[in-house]
ROFI-387322 format. One record per residue: residue in one letter; y, z, x of N, C-alpha, C, O in turn. Coordinates in steps of 0.02 Angstrom, whole numbers, plus 50000, padded with zeros to 5 digits. Last residue first. Example, Ala and Ser with C-alpha at 12.3 -4.5 7.8 and 13.67 -1.06 7.14 Angstrom:
S498885035450642499475035750684500025039450645500575040250670 A497165039050660497755039050615498355039050660498345042350712 
***
This chain:
K501264942749038501924941049010502474942849056503064941749040 K500134947949096500304941049111500994939149087501294934349113 R500044960549040500214960049111500434952949129500854952049173 Q499634957448909500304960348920500514959848993501104958849006 I498324953048934498824948448905499524950948917499974947048933 R497734964848980497764959049024498284954048999498654951149039 R497854972848864498194974748926498264968848973498794967949004 R497014965948775497734966548760498124968348822498674965748833 K495784968148839496034961348833496784961448819497154957348846 N495634981948825495684979148892495974972148890496374970248933 K495524982448684496084985848717496184983048787496754981748808 A494314975648666494924972948636495544975948669496034972448681 L493434984248733493534977548758494164974348730494514970848766 I493544995548649493724996048720493874989148748494374988148783 D493054990348529493734993048532493984993448604494564991948618 K491744986848562492204981448542492934983948545493374980048561 T491174999548586491244994648640491764989348623492184987648665 E491915014148515491525007948507491685003048564492245002648587 T491825029948593492235024448569491815018048567491415016848612 L490375039748549490885037348596491285031748562491085029148510 T489735054348477489895047248469490465045448517490955049148523 T488435065948472489025063548508489125056148496488655052148504 E487255068748404487825073248395488475070548425489015072648404 E486325059248438486465060348367487105064448356487435063748305 I486265060048577486515053848547486685054748473487135051448447 N486815073848667486335071448618486645065448582487215065748560 L487055076648841487325075148775486775072148730486345068448753 D486995087648959486505083448925486755082448854486675086848811 I487415093449109487735090849049487245085849018487105080549047 K486535096549211486885102049178487265099749115487425103949072 G485955086749288485585089149230485935094649191485665097149142 G486925083249379486315086649403485925089749346485585094849356 S487935075749333488015083049327487415086849353487395092949349 L487465062849352488055065049389488135072649388488375075649437 V486405062749258486265061949330486845064649371486745068249419 K487145063849139486645068949155486475068849230486415074049262 L487855052049145488215058449146487745064149164487935068749201 D486815042849131487205043049193487585049649201487635052349256 K486435046048998485955046749053486315047249120486145051549161 F487595042648929487355049548927486865050948984486875056249015 I487625028948957488185033248979487955040548981488095044149029 L486455025048892486525023948964487075028448993486995031449046 E486745027948759486195031548792486245030948868486105035748904 D487695018748722487925025548735487385029648772487535034148810 A487545002948803487295007748754487535014748773487565016448832 V488754990548822488374995948854488165000848799488565002548755 A489144973248841489024979148799488614984348837488184982648878 E490084968648986489594967348934489484973748896489714979148916 K490824970549103491044965649054490514963949001490504958348975 N490734978849215490144975049195490274969949140489874965449130 W491954985149239491604981949295491044977449273490874972649308 T492354989449113492834986149156492484982249211492674976549227 L491244996149065491434989749034491934985949076491944979849076 Y491305007549146490705003349147490884996349120490684991349149 S492525012949106492435010649175491835005949180491875000849214 K492225016248972492765011448988492675008549058492735002549068 K491215025648994491055019548957491585014248971491415008348980 M491935035449061491375032249095491195025649060491045020649093 H492785039248958493075035949017492525032449057492635026949084 N491865045248872492245039348850492535035548909492535029348910 A491455055848956490965050948933491315044548910491095039048925 I492675062848968492335060149028491855054649007491845049349038 L492895066748835493365062348869493055059048931493165053148943 Q491785075248817491865069348774492335064248807492205058248806 I492105085048911491485081148920491525074748878491315069448901 L493285090148852493295087048919492685082648930492745077148956 I492755095348733493255090048730493285086348797493305080248799 E491925105348784491635099948745492115093948741491905088248745 K492875113748843492365110548885492065104548849491955099348879 L493565117948728493925114348781493435110548827493565104848846 E492585125348657492855119048630493205114848683493125108648684 G491355131548775491845132048721492105125148702491865120048726 D490915138948930490725135448870491245136548815491535141948810 E492025137149070491655141449022491495137348961491865132948941 M491755124849201492135127849146491695132349103491085131549100 D490945118449292491185125149309491565128649252491685134649256 I490755105949231490175110449241490405117549253490105122249227 A492045100649240491755102049174491165106849180491075111249137 V492145098849377492605103449343492315105449276492335111349257 K491155089149395491085095649428491535100849396491345106649387 V491735078749322491095081449300490995088349331490775093049297 M492835075949403492945078549335492305081649307492335086749273 K492205070749515492595077049521492705080149453492675086249445 E491655059249460491215064249489491565071049495491275076249482 I492835052549426492375054749372491905060149398491785065049364 T493305049949554493695054249510493255056849453493305062749435 Q492465040749612492415047749633492795052449588492625058349583 G491735028649496492215031149545492135038549559491785042149524 Y490965020249418491315025949387491855028749433492375031049410 H490415011149503490845008549450491195014049411491665012749375 K489585018449587490235016149612490695013749557491305014149564 F488705032049569488845026149528489545023749546490045026549523 K488745040249680488105038749647488165032449605487715028249605 A489645036049826489645037949755488975036149726488675031049744 D489665042149989489375037249942489395040049871489175045649859 K491025044850090490555047950044490305042649994490705039249963 N491945041350181491335037350179490805040350133490225038550137 N493575039850184493085044150152492455039950143492435035450101 Y494345036450339494085034150274493575039050249493185042050287 P495785039250428495115041850413494905039750343495245041150294 V496545026650518496545030150454495845032750440495365028850441 S497075028350687496605025550637496605029950575496665036050579 E498785026850731498165030850728497715027850675497945025250625 P499425011450802499425016850752498755020550753498245017850773 K499835009250972499415007250916499425013050866499415018850885 E501405006551048500875011151029500475008350970500765005550924 Q502494998951076501844995951091501265000551072500684998551080 L503565007051048503485000951009502804997751019502554994250974 T503425016851143503335018751073503245012651029502905012850978 E503695009551261503025012351251502905014151178502355013251152 I505065006751253504575001251247503885004051231503515001051191 V506215015351158505745015851213505185010751203504875010551150 P507775007751109507135010951095506685010851156506755006651201 P509355011751191508845006951168508185010551153508055015851181 A510635021951123510115021251174509585016351149509385016751091 Y512135014251065511525018151054511045016951112511045011751145 P513145005851099513345012551076512735017151064512815023151053 S512904996951252512694998151184512915005151162512875009951201 N513474987151356513664994051341513514995351267513964994851225 I512114977551430512724978351391512864985751381512444989951395 D510984967851488511414972951518512084973151481512554969451497 L509444965251426510144963551413510584969251438510544974851413 D508074966551417508354963851479509084961851470509314957151503 F507244969151311507524974751348507824972651415507814976451464 E507094957251245506524959851283506754965251333506494965751388 S508024953751157508184952251227507624954451274507674953751335 I507444958951043507494951651050507614949751123507344944751147 I507644972751070506964970051065506974962451075506554959751111 A509034973751066508684975551127507974972651127507734970351179 L509244969950933509534965950986509174967351053509024962751091 H508624980550868508344973850862508604969250916508244965050943 D509504990850903508804991150924508484984250922508114982250967 W510624986350836510644986750910509944987250938509794984450991 L510154987650704510344981050730510354981050806510114976350838 K509975001450696509404997050688509554990150717509134987150750 H511295005650705510815007650757510205003050755509945001050808 K511805000650586512044997850650511554999550707511414995350751 F511095008850495511035001550493511234998550559510874994250586 D510925022650468510885020050537510765012550539510375010050580 A510245020650306510555024950355510435022150425509895019450439 I510495006050210510035010150249510435014350299510915011950330 D511374997350157511315003850123510865008650162510855014650148 R511214985650227511804989850242511784996650210512125001250231 L510214977150193510034982950235510614987650249510524992850279 H510774966550127510414971450087510214977650127510064982950098 P511254957950225511724962550192511374967950150511664973250139 N510754950550347510374955550308510844960350272510844966350288 M511674942550407511044939450386510644944150340510234941850300 N512664951150446512804946650390512174943350364512134941550305 G512024957150555512194961250496512334956950435512144958650380 M511974946350642511344949350619511464953550557511054953550511 I513354944850664512974939450631512314942250603512124940550547 A513624956850730513974955250668513594949850629513524950350568 I512814955350844512684960950798513014959450730512714960750678 I513474944650904512784943850882512604949250831512284947850780 A514694950750937514674945150890513974944050862513894942650802 Q514254960151031514574962450969514554956950916514424958350858 A513804951251130513314955751097513604958351031513244958650981 M515014945651169514504941351140513984945551102513764943651048 K515614956851224515924953651166515414949251130515384949051069 N514754959051333514814964051281515114961251217514904962951162 R514994947351407514314948651382514334953751326513974953051276 K516314949351443516154943751399515464944751367515364943251308 E516124960151531516564960751472516404955351420516354956851360 N515254954651631515054960351590515464960951526515184962051472 D514844938451670515404942951659515214948451609515034946951552 P513684930251664513784934751721514334939951710514304945451738 E512514926651539513234927351553513344932351610513124938051606 A511184927051504511364922851561512104923451581512294921151635 K511174934651390510834937251450511054933451512511094936351567 T511814925851304512144932051322511834935051384512184937651427 L510834916051291511484914251320511854920551344512164920551397 E509864923751225509714920851291510364918951327510424919951388 V510544926351107510364931951151510214929451221510404932551270 M510594913551054511214917051070511084922851118511474924051164 K509224911251034509584907151083510244910451103510434910251161 Q509004920650933508654921450997508994917351051509054919551108 I509794915250833509964921850860509634922750928509934925250975 N509064903250813509764903050836509984909750865510324909950916 R507794906850763507854904250830508564904250857508674905250916 G507734922350665507744915150677507874913250750508024917550792 Y507544934850615508224932950636508284925550654508834922950657 E506194935950593506644936650535507364934850552507764933350506 P505504935650715505594929450677506084929950619506364924850598 L505784942150858505864944650790506014938650745506594936750738 V505364932650955505204939750962505234943150894504774946550874 L504604916850948505144921250924504934928450929504374930250909 K504024908251093503864912051032504454916551014504764919651057 K504754893051145504604900051159504504903751093504854902551044 R504004877551083504554882051102504304889051117503734890751103 S502964870651034503084870051107503654874551130503774875151190 T503014873250900502414875350936502504874851012502154878351050 N504184867250858504174874550865503564876950904503604882150938 Y504554852450954504204855850900504204863350913504234865550970 E505794840950987505504847251010505194850850950505544852250901 M505874823951033505874828850980505514835151004504994834751038 
***
């Protein structure tokens, strides 16, 4: 009995071992004309295995590229397309630059910090007051999302003051935020709807 662990590693596992064996047989064929016919047949089978890819532009080109990759670029056939360059396939992707900026309060996120800066720069008026009220409510929602317990409005106001560098100072008597129970009930409804 032959186990997969003792067999040669599949180059492109999505095509399976039989395609790889067919490619190996094609590589071993000495007659050029017969080898080309075998390659055409393999391409047809590969296309039938992935009918959902037929809508993709250059579907045939992709199949020929895959055939070249499976053969490890050692298949002497008359391909209608130039084989891919080995070096480009072996290139490592560029590293993704991460934003390492530390947030003062990670549970609020950087978007809240940006919104606070916008609110600070706005001219005084009704629009600024509405934005600050929305920011404070969103901060309370974010806090409850991560902490899952009741939060006093005073804490949100204090955090908002810290985030704004003391430029936004809400008064507990003048400002009311959404009730904690309403936010928690809304979050619970969303979780139930996602499960359906």
